[in-house]
TIBAMAR-53152 format. One record per residue: residue number from 1; residue in one letter; x, y, z of N, C-alpha, C, O in turn. Coordinates in Angstrom, 1 decimal, m for minus. Atoms other than C-alpha are relative to their C-alpha. Layout:
<recs>
{NUM, "a", {X, Y, Z}, {X, Y, Z}, {X, Y, Z}, {X, Y, Z}}
...
</recs>
This chain:
<recs>
{1, "m", {m0.2, 1.3, m0.6}, {20.8, 8.1, 26.5}, {m1.3, m0.8, m0.1}, {m1.3, m2.0, m0.4}}
{2, "r", {1.3, 0.7, 0.0}, {17.1, 7.3, 26.7}, {m0.3, m0.5, m1.4}, {m0.9, m1.6, m1.6}}
{3, "i", {0.3, 0.4, 1.4}, {16.9, 7.2, 22.8}, {0.8, m1.3, m0.3}, {0.3, m2.2, m1.0}}
{4, "i", {m0.8, 1.3, 0.2}, {19.7, 4.5, 22.8}, {m0.6, m1.2, 0.6}, {m0.7, m2.2, 0.1}}
{5, "i", {0.7, 1.1, m0.7}, {17.9, 2.4, 25.4}, {m1.2, m0.4, m0.7}, {m1.5, m1.6, m0.9}}
{6, "v", {1.2, 0.3, 0.7}, {14.6, 2.6, 23.5}, {0.3, m0.7, m1.3}, {m0.3, m1.7, m1.7}}
{7, "t", {m0.4, 0.6, 1.3}, {16.4, 1.8, 20.2}, {0.4, m1.4, 0.2}, {0.1, m2.3, m0.5}}
{8, "l", {m0.5, 1.3, m0.3}, {18.1, m1.2, 21.8}, {m1.2, m0.9, 0.3}, {m1.2, m2.1, m0.1}}
{9, "a", {1.2, 0.8, m0.4}, {14.8, m2.4, 23.3}, {m0.8, m0.4, m1.3}, {m1.3, m1.5, m1.4}}
{10, "l", {0.8, 0.3, 1.2}, {13.0, m2.1, 19.9}, {0.8, m1.0, m0.9}, {0.2, m1.9, m1.5}}
{11, "t", {m0.8, 0.9, 0.8}, {15.9, m3.9, 18.1}, {m0.1, m1.4, 0.6}, {m0.3, m2.4, m0.1}}
{12, "f", {0.1, 1.2, m0.7}, {15.8, m6.7, 20.7}, {m1.3, m0.7, m0.2}, {m1.5, m1.9, m0.5}}
{13, "a", {1.4, 0.6, 0.1}, {12.0, m7.1, 20.5}, {m0.2, m0.4, m1.5}, {m0.8, m1.5, m1.7}}
{14, "s", {0.2, 0.3, 1.4}, {12.1, m7.1, 16.7}, {0.8, m1.3, m0.4}, {0.3, m2.2, m1.1}}
{15, "a", {m0.8, 1.2, 0.2}, {14.9, m9.8, 16.7}, {m0.7, m1.2, 0.5}, {m0.5, m2.3, 0.0}}
{16, "r", {0.7, 1.2, m0.6}, {12.7, m12.0, 18.9}, {m1.3, m0.2, m0.7}, {m2.0, m1.2, m0.3}}
{17, "g", {1.2, 0.3, 0.8}, {9.8, m11.7, 16.4}, {m1.2, 0.7, 0.7}, {m2.4, 0.4, 0.3}}
{18, "v", {1.1, m0.7, m0.6}, {7.7, m9.3, 18.6}, {m0.2, 1.3, m0.7}, {0.8, 2.1, m0.8}}
{19, "d", {0.2, m1.3, 0.7}, {6.1, m6.4, 16.7}, {m0.2, 1.0, 1.0}, {m0.9, 0.8, 2.0}}
{20, "v", {0.2, m1.1, m0.9}, {6.3, m3.1, 18.3}, {m0.4, 1.2, m0.8}, {0.1, 1.5, m1.8}}
{21, "d", {0.5, m1.2, 0.8}, {4.4, 0.1, 17.3}, {0.9, 1.2, 0.4}, {1.8, 1.1, 1.1}}
{22, "d", {m0.8, m1.2, m0.1}, {5.7, 3.6, 17.2}, {0.0, 0.6, 1.5}, {0.8, 1.5, 1.8}}
{23, "e", {0.0, m0.5, m1.4}, {4.8, 4.2, 20.9}, {0.7, m1.0, 0.9}, {0.5, m0.9, 2.2}}
{24, "t", {m0.8, 1.1, m0.7}, {7.0, 1.2, 22.0}, {m0.9, m0.9, 0.9}, {m0.5, m1.4, 1.9}}
{25, "r", {0.8, 0.9, m0.7}, {4.0, m0.8, 23.1}, {m0.1, m1.3, m0.9}, {0.1, m1.2, m2.1}}
{26, "v", {0.0, 1.3, 0.7}, {3.8, m4.5, 22.1}, {m1.3, m0.2, m0.7}, {m2.4, m0.1, m0.1}}
{27, "c", {1.1, 0.3, 0.8}, {1.5, m5.4, 19.3}, {m0.6, m1.4, 0.4}, {0.2, m2.3, 0.6}}
{28, "d", {0.7, 1.2, m0.3}, {m1.1, m8.1, 20.1}, {m0.6, m0.6, m1.2}, {m1.7, m0.1, m1.7}}
{29, "a", {0.5, 0.6, 1.3}, {m1.6, m10.3, 17.0}, {m1.4, m0.7, 0.2}, {m2.1, m0.8, m0.8}}
{30, "s", {1.3, 0.7, m0.1}, {m4.7, m12.0, 18.5}, {m1.1, 1.1, 0.0}, {m2.3, 0.7, m0.1}}
{31, "a", {1.0, m1.0, 0.0}, {m6.5, m8.6, 18.4}, {m0.3, 0.6, m1.4}, {m1.1, 1.4, m1.6}}
{32, "c", {0.1, m0.5, 1.4}, {m6.1, m8.0, 14.6}, {m1.3, m0.5, m0.6}, {m1.7, m1.6, m0.5}}
{33, "m", {1.3, 0.4, 0.8}, {m9.3, m7.9, 12.5}, {0.1, 0.7, m1.4}, {0.9, 1.6, m1.6}}
{34, "k", {0.0, m0.5, 1.4}, {m10.0, m7.2, 8.8}, {m1.5, 0.1, m0.4}, {m2.3, m0.7, m0.1}}
{35, "l", {1.3, m0.3, 0.5}, {m13.1, m5.7, 7.2}, {m0.3, m0.9, m1.2}, {0.5, m0.9, m2.2}}
{36, "w", {0.4, 0.8, 1.1}, {m14.8, m8.2, 4.9}, {m1.3, 0.5, m0.6}, {m2.3, 0.6, 0.1}}
{37, "t", {1.2, m0.5, 0.6}, {m17.2, m6.8, 2.4}, {m0.6, m1.0, m1.1}, {0.2, m1.7, m1.7}}
{38, "h", {0.7, 0.9, 1.0}, {m19.8, m8.6, 0.2}, {m1.2, 0.8, m0.4}, {m1.6, 1.8, 0.1}}
{39, "d", {1.2, m0.6, 0.5}, {m22.8, m7.7, m1.8}, {m1.1, 0.2, 1.1}, {m1.9, 1.1, 1.1}}
{40, "s", {1.0, 0.0, m1.0}, {m25.0, m8.5, 1.2}, {0.3, 0.8, 1.2}, {m0.5, 1.0, 2.1}}
{41, "g", {m0.4, m0.8, m1.1}, {m23.1, m6.3, 3.6}, {1.5, m0.2, 0.4}, {2.3, m0.5, m0.5}}
{42, "y", {m1.4, 0.1, m0.5}, {m19.9, m6.4, 5.7}, {0.0, m0.5, 1.4}, {m1.0, m0.5, 2.1}}
{43, "r", {m0.3, 0.4, m1.4}, {m18.4, m7.8, 8.9}, {1.5, 0.0, 0.2}, {2.3, m0.1, m0.7}}
{44, "l", {m1.4, 0.1, m0.4}, {m15.2, m7.9, 10.8}, {0.4, m1.4, 0.3}, {m0.3, m2.1, 1.0}}
{45, "l", {m0.5, 1.3, m0.2}, {m13.2, m11.1, 10.7}, {1.3, 0.0, 0.7}, {2.1, 1.0, 0.6}}
{46, "d", {m1.3, 0.1, m0.6}, {m10.2, m12.2, 12.7}, {1.1, 0.0, m1.1}, {0.8, m0.6, m2.2}}
{47, "d", {m1.1, m0.1, 1.0}, {m6.9, m11.4, 10.8}, {1.2, m0.6, 0.6}, {2.0, 0.0, 1.3}}
{48, "a", {m1.1, 0.8, m0.6}, {m4.4, m14.1, 11.8}, {1.4, 0.6, m0.4}, {2.3, 0.6, 0.4}}
{49, "d", {m1.3, m0.5, 0.4}, {m1.5, m12.5, 9.8}, {0.2, 1.5, 0.2}, {1.2, 2.0, m0.1}}
{50, "c", {0.0, m1.5, m0.3}, {m2.3, m8.9, 10.8}, {0.5, 0.8, m1.2}, {1.5, 1.6, m1.0}}
{51, "c", {m0.4, m0.6, 1.2}, {m2.0, m7.7, 7.3}, {m1.3, 0.4, m0.8}, {m2.0, m0.4, m1.3}}
{52, "a", {1.2, m0.5, 0.7}, {m4.7, m5.5, 5.8}, {0.2, 1.4, m0.6}, {1.1, 2.1, m0.1}}
{53, "s", {m0.1, m1.3, 0.6}, {m5.2, m2.4, 3.7}, {m0.4, 1.0, 1.1}, {m1.1, 0.7, 2.1}}
{54, "a", {0.3, m1.0, m0.9}, {m5.6, 0.9, 5.5}, {m1.5, 0.2, 0.1}, {m2.0, 0.8, 1.1}}
{55, "t", {1.4, m0.1, 0.0}, {m9.3, 0.8, 4.6}, {m0.7, m1.2, 0.6}, {m1.9, m1.1, 0.8}}
{56, "a", {0.6, 1.3, m0.5}, {m9.9, m2.7, 6.0}, {0.6, m0.4, 1.4}, {0.0, m1.2, 2.0}}
{57, "g", {m0.7, 0.4, m1.2}, {m7.5, m3.0, 9.0}, {m0.8, 0.5, 1.2}, {m1.2, 1.6, 1.3}}
{58, "a", {0.7, m0.4, m1.2}, {m9.1, m2.9, 12.5}, {0.6, m0.9, 1.2}, {1.3, m1.8, 1.0}}
{59, "c", {m0.4, 0.8, m1.2}, {m8.6, m4.2, 16.1}, {m1.3, m0.3, 0.7}, {m2.3, 0.3, 0.6}}
{60, "k", {1.1, 0.3, m0.9}, {m10.9, m5.8, 18.6}, {m0.2, 1.1, 1.0}, {0.6, 2.0, 1.2}}
{61, "s", {0.4, m1.1, m1.0}, {m12.7, m3.6, 21.1}, {1.0, 0.0, 1.2}, {1.4, m1.1, 1.7}}
{62, "g", {m0.9, m0.1, m1.1}, {m10.3, m2.3, 23.8}, {1.5, 0.1, m0.5}, {2.4, 0.1, 0.3}}
{63, "f", {m1.3, m0.1, 0.5}, {m7.3, m2.1, 21.4}, {0.1, 1.2, m1.0}, {m0.9, 1.5, m1.6}}
{64, "r", {m0.3, m1.1, 0.9}, {m5.8, 0.8, 19.4}, {0.6, m0.5, m1.3}, {1.5, m1.3, m1.3}}
{65, "y", {m0.5, 0.4, 1.3}, {m5.2, 0.4, 15.7}, {1.1, 0.9, m0.5}, {1.0, 2.2, m0.3}}
{66, "s", {m1.0, m0.8, 0.7}, {m2.1, 1.6, 14.0}, {0.6, m0.9, m1.1}, {0.8, m2.1, m1.0}}
{67, "a", {m0.6, 0.7, 1.1}, {m0.6, 0.6, 10.6}, {1.5, 0.3, 0.1}, {2.0, 1.4, 0.3}}
{68, "q", {m1.5, m0.1, m0.1}, {3.2, m0.1, 10.6}, {0.5, 0.3, m1.4}, {m0.1, 0.2, m2.4}}
{69, "l", {m0.7, m0.3, 1.3}, {5.7, 0.9, 7.9}, {0.2, m1.3, m0.7}, {0.4, m2.4, m0.1}}
{70, "g", {m0.3, 1.2, 0.8}, {6.2, m1.5, 5.1}, {m1.2, m0.5, m0.7}, {m2.3, m0.1, m0.4}}
{71, "v", {1.1, 0.7, 0.7}, {4.0, m3.6, 2.8}, {0.1, m1.5, 0.2}, {1.2, m2.1, 0.0}}
{72, "c", {m0.1, 1.4, m0.3}, {3.1, m7.1, 3.8}, {m0.7, m0.8, m1.1}, {m0.5, m2.0, m1.2}}
{73, "d", {0.6, 0.7, 1.1}, {1.0, m8.0, 0.7}, {m0.5, 1.0, m1.0}, {m0.9, 2.2, m0.7}}
{74, "q", {0.5, m0.8, 1.1}, {0.1, m6.5, m2.7}, {m0.6, m0.8, m1.0}, {0.1, m1.4, m1.9}}
{75, "q", {0.7, 0.8, 1.0}, {m2.5, m8.3, m4.6}, {m0.3, 0.7, m1.3}, {m0.2, 0.1, m2.3}}
{76, "k", {0.3, m0.7, 1.2}, {m3.5, m5.6, m7.0}, {0.8, 1.3, 0.1}, {1.1, 1.8, 1.1}}
{77, "k", {m0.8, m1.2, 0.0}, {m1.6, m2.5, m8.1}, {m0.8, 1.1, 0.7}, {m2.0, 1.3, 0.4}}
{78, "g", {0.6, m1.1, m0.7}, {m2.3, 0.4, m5.8}, {m0.8, m0.4, 1.3}, {m1.3, 0.4, 2.0}}
{79, "c", {0.7, 0.5, m1.2}, {m3.8, m1.8, m3.1}, {1.0, m0.8, 0.9}, {0.9, m2.0, 1.1}}
{80, "e", {m1.0, 0.6, m0.9}, {m0.9, m2.4, m0.7}, {m0.7, m0.3, 1.4}, {m1.5, 0.5, 1.9}}
{81, "s", {0.4, 0.3, m1.3}, {m1.7, m4.1, 2.6}, {1.2, 0.3, 1.0}, {2.3, 0.0, 0.7}}
{82, "l", {m1.0, m0.5, m1.0}, {0.1, m2.8, 5.7}, {0.0, m0.9, 1.2}, {m1.1, m1.4, 1.5}}
{83, "p", {0.0, 0.7, m1.2}, {1.2, m4.6, 8.8}, {m0.9, 0.7, 1.1}, {m0.7, 1.9, 1.3}}
{84, "t", {0.8, m0.6, m1.1}, {m1.5, m4.0, 11.5}, {0.5, m0.2, 1.3}, {1.0, m1.3, 1.7}}
{85, "c", {m0.4, 0.1, m1.4}, {m0.6, m3.3, 15.1}, {m1.1, 0.4, 0.9}, {m1.7, 1.5, 0.8}}
{86, "c", {1.0, m0.2, m1.0}, {m3.1, m3.6, 17.9}, {0.6, 0.0, 1.3}, {1.1, m1.0, 1.8}}
{87, "t", {m0.5, m0.2, m1.4}, {m2.1, m2.3, 21.3}, {m1.1, 0.2, 1.0}, {m2.1, 0.9, 0.6}}
{88, "p", {1.1, m0.2, m1.0}, {m4.2, m2.4, 24.5}, {m0.2, 1.5, 0.2}, {0.8, 2.3, 0.4}}
{89, "c", {0.3, m1.4, m0.3}, {m5.9, 0.9, 25.2}, {0.2, 0.2, 1.5}, {0.0, m0.7, 2.3}}
{90, "e", {m0.2, m0.4, m1.4}, {m5.1, 2.7, 28.4}, {m1.4, 0.3, 0.5}, {m2.3, 0.9, m0.2}}
{91, "p", {1.4, m0.2, m0.5}, {m8.2, 2.9, 30.7}, {m0.4, 1.5, m0.1}, {m1.6, 1.8, m0.3}}
{92, "e", {0.4, m1.5, 0.0}, {m8.1, 6.8, 30.8}, {0.0, 0.6, m1.4}, {m0.3, 1.7, m1.6}}
{93, "d", {m0.1, m0.5, 1.4}, {m7.6, 7.1, 27.0}, {m1.4, m0.1, m0.6}, {m1.9, m1.1, m1.0}}
{94, "k", {1.4, m0.1, 0.6}, {m11.0, 8.3, 25.6}, {0.1, 0.0, m1.5}, {m1.0, m0.2, m2.2}}
{95, "k", {m0.2, 0.0, 1.5}, {m9.6, 8.5, 22.0}, {0.7, m1.2, m0.5}, {1.6, m1.1, m1.4}}
{96, "c", {m0.6, 1.3, 0.5}, {m8.5, 4.9, 21.6}, {m0.8, m0.6, m1.1}, {m1.8, m1.2, m0.8}}
{97, "h", {0.7, 0.4, 1.2}, {m9.6, 4.2, 18.1}, {0.4, m1.4, m0.5}, {1.6, m1.7, m0.7}}
{98, "r", {m0.3, 1.3, 0.4}, {m9.9, 0.6, 17.0}, {0.1, m0.1, m1.5}, {0.4, m1.2, m2.0}}
{99, "v", {m0.1, m0.1, 1.4}, {m9.9, 1.6, 13.3}, {0.8, 1.2, m0.4}, {0.9, 2.2, 0.4}}
{100, "g", {m0.8, m1.2, 0.5}, {m7.7, 4.0, 11.2}, {m1.0, 1.0, m0.6}, {m2.1, 0.8, m0.8}}
{101, "p", {0.8, m1.0, 0.6}, {m8.9, 7.2, 9.6}, {m0.6, m0.3, m1.4}, {m1.6, 0.3, m1.8}}
{102, "d", {0.5, 0.3, 1.3}, {m9.4, 5.6, 6.2}, {m0.9, m1.3, 0.0}, {m1.3, m1.8, m1.1}}
{103, "f", {0.8, 1.2, m0.1}, {m11.4, 2.6, 7.5}, {m1.4, 0.1, m0.7}, {m2.1, 1.1, m0.5}}
{104, "g", {1.3, 0.0, 0.7}, {m14.4, 1.7, 5.3}, {m0.1, 0.8, m1.3}, {m1.1, 0.7, m2.0}}
{105, "r", {0.0, m0.8, 1.3}, {m13.5, 4.0, 2.4}, {0.2, m1.0, m1.2}, {0.8, m2.1, m1.0}}
{106, "q", {m0.1, 0.8, 1.2}, {m13.7, 2.7, m1.1}, {1.4, 0.1, m0.5}, {2.0, 1.2, m0.6}}
{107, "e", {m1.4, 0.0, 0.6}, {m10.3, 1.6, m2.5}, {0.0, 0.1, m1.5}, {m0.9, m0.5, m2.1}}
{108, "n", {m0.1, 0.0, 1.4}, {m9.3, 2.5, m6.0}, {1.3, m0.7, m0.4}, {2.4, m0.2, m0.2}}
{109, "c", {m1.1, 0.9, 0.2}, {m7.0, m0.3, m7.0}, {0.4, m0.1, m1.5}, {1.2, m1.0, m1.8}}
{110, "s", {m0.3, 0.2, 1.4}, {m7.0, 0.1, m10.7}, {1.3, 0.5, m0.5}, {2.2, m0.2, m0.8}}
{111, "s", {m1.2, m0.6, 0.5}, {m4.3, 2.5, m11.7}, {0.5, 1.1, 0.9}, {m0.2, 2.1, 1.1}}
{112, "s", {m0.5, m1.0, m0.9}, {m2.1, 4.5, m9.4}, {0.9, 1.0, m0.7}, {1.3, 2.0, m0.1}}
{113, "s", {m0.8, m0.9, 0.7}, {m0.2, 6.3, m12.1}, {m0.6, 0.4, m1.3}, {m1.3, m0.4, m2.0}}
{114, "q", {0.6, m0.5, 1.2}, {m1.2, 8.5, m15.0}, {0.7, m0.6, m1.3}, {0.2, m0.5, m2.4}}
{115, "w", {m0.7, 0.6, 1.1}, {1.4, 6.7, m17.2}, {m0.2, m1.5, m0.2}, {0.3, m2.1, m1.2}}
{116, "d", {0.3, 1.4, 0.1}, {0.1, 3.2, m16.7}, {m0.8, m0.3, m1.4}, {m1.7, 0.5, m1.7}}
{117, "g", {0.6, 0.4, 1.3}, {m0.9, 1.6, m20.1}, {0.4, 0.9, m1.2}, {m0.1, 0.8, m2.3}}
{118, "m", {m0.5, m0.9, 1.1}, {1.0, 4.2, m22.1}, {1.1, m0.6, m0.8}, {1.5, m0.1, m1.8}}
{119, "g", {m1.1, 0.6, 0.7}, {3.7, 1.8, m23.2}, {m0.4, m0.3, m1.5}, {0.5, m0.1, m2.4}}
{120, "g", {0.4, 0.3, 1.4}, {1.7, 0.6, m26.3}, {m0.1, 1.2, m0.9}, {0.3, 1.2, m2.0}}
{121, "l", {0.1, m1.3, 0.7}, {0.9, 4.2, m27.3}, {1.4, 0.5, m0.4}, {1.6, 1.0, m1.5}}
{122, "l", {m1.3, m0.5, 0.3}, {4.5, 5.2, m27.0}, {0.8, m0.8, m1.0}, {1.5, m0.3, m1.9}}
{123, "l", {m0.6, 0.9, 1.0}, {5.6, 2.2, m29.1}, {m0.5, 0.3, m1.4}, {0.3, 0.4, m2.3}}
{124, "v", {0.6, m0.4, 1.3}, {3.2, 3.1, m31.9}, {0.6, 1.3, m0.5}, {0.9, 1.5, m1.6}}
{125, "l", {m0.6, m1.3, 0.3}, {4.4, 6.7, m31.8}, {1.4, m0.1, m0.5}, {1.8, 0.6, m1.4}}
{126, "g", {m1.4, 0.2, 0.4}, {8.0, 5.6, m32.0}, {0.1, m0.6, m1.4}, {1.0, m0.2, m2.2}}
{127, "i", {0.0, 0.7, 1.3}, {7.3, 3.3, m35.0}, {m0.4, 1.0, m1.1}, {0.2, 1.1, m2.2}}
{128, "l", {0.4, m1.0, 1.0}, {5.5, 6.1, m36.8}, {1.1, 1.1, m0.2}, {1.2, 1.5, m1.4}}
{129, "l", {m1.0, m0.9, 0.1}, {8.3, 8.5, m36.1}, {1.2, m0.5, m0.9}, {1.7, 0.2, m1.8}}
{130, "v", {m1.1, 0.6, 0.8}, {10.9, 6.1, m37.6}, {m0.5, m0.1, m1.4}, {0.3, 0.1, m2.3}}
{131, "a", {0.5, 0.2, 1.4}, {8.7, 5.4, m40.6}, {m0.1, 1.4, m0.7}, {0.3, 1.4, m1.9}}
{132, "a", {0.0, m1.3, 0.6}, {8.2, 9.1, m41.2}, {1.4, 0.5, m0.4}, {1.6, 1.1, m1.5}}
{133, "a", {m1.4, m0.4, 0.3}, {12.0, 9.8, m41.0}, {0.5, m0.8, m1.2}, {1.2, m0.3, m2.1}}
{134, "s", {m0.5, 0.8, 1.2}, {12.6, 6.9, m43.5}, {m0.6, 0.5, m1.3}, {0.1, 0.6, m2.3}}
{135, "v", {0.7, m0.5, 1.2}, {10.0, 8.2, m46.0}, {0.6, 1.4, m0.4}, {0.9, 1.6, m1.6}}
{136, "l", {m0.6, m1.2, 0.4}, {11.5, 11.7, m45.8}, {1.4, m0.1, m0.5}, {1.8, 0.6, m1.5}}
{137, "r", {m1.3, 0.3, 0.5}, {15.0, 10.3, m46.3}, {m0.1, m0.5, m1.4}, {0.8, m0.2, m2.3}}
{138, "w", {0.2, 0.6, 1.3}, {13.8, 8.3, m49.3}, {m0.4, 1.1, m1.0}, {0.1, 1.1, m2.1}}
{139, "v", {0.4, m1.1, 0.9}, {12.1, 11.4, m50.8}, {1.1, 0.9, m0.3}, {1.3, 1.3, m1.5}}
{140, "a", {m1.1, m0.9, 0.2}, {15.2, 13.5, m50.3}, {1.1, m0.6, m0.9}, {1.8, 0.1, m1.6}}
{141, "a", {m1.0, 0.6, 0.7}, {17.4, 10.9, m51.9}, {m0.4, m0.4, m1.5}, {0.4, m0.7, m2.3}}
{142, "t", {0.5, 0.3, 1.3}, {15.2, 10.3, m55.0}, {0.4, 1.2, m1.0}, {0.1, 2.3, m0.7}}
{143, "p", {m0.4, m1.0, 1.0}, {16.6, 12.1, m58.1}, {m1.2, 0.6, m0.6}, {m2.2, 0.0, m0.9}}
{144, "r", {1.1, m0.7, 0.6}, {14.3, 14.7, m59.5}, {0.3, 0.3, m1.5}, {1.4, 0.5, m1.9}}
{145, "v", {m0.1, m0.2, 1.5}, {13.6, 15.0, m63.2}, {m0.2, 1.5, m0.3}, {m1.3, 2.0, 0.1}}
{146, "p", {0.2, m1.4, 0.3}, {14.1, 18.5, m64.5}, {m1.1, 0.2, m1.0}, {m1.3, m0.7, m1.8}}
{147, "r", {1.1, m0.2, 0.9}, {11.1, 20.0, m66.4}, {0.4, 0.8, m1.2}, {m0.4, 1.1, m2.0}}
</recs>
């Protein structure tokens, strides 16, 4: 019965446009922050849309960071941004982390698949295979002169 009540509460909150994290606490959009990096250093900036990669999403002091399911932005392949949820920390919670475990790590946004860029190579191999089959068919069909 409790599961049904929690599910209904989450559904109602989502329908009203209120984001809720996995612990059924309301997300505070004014606490979202994003890591901004530059050659001269880095700093945390306010993130109005609460959408950042797992390596850049953060919350203001006194709030717990969690990334929600789904992708809210994808600028480059392999660099999906996730909805950020910042919930107030409980006073007795000593492990209330304002950043995720991947915060500050280098992102590899180039190629997420070993098959990326293989289309051209496969096309060339296909053309060569068809050409080789045609040459073999032509050679087999050419009459041979007896010696």
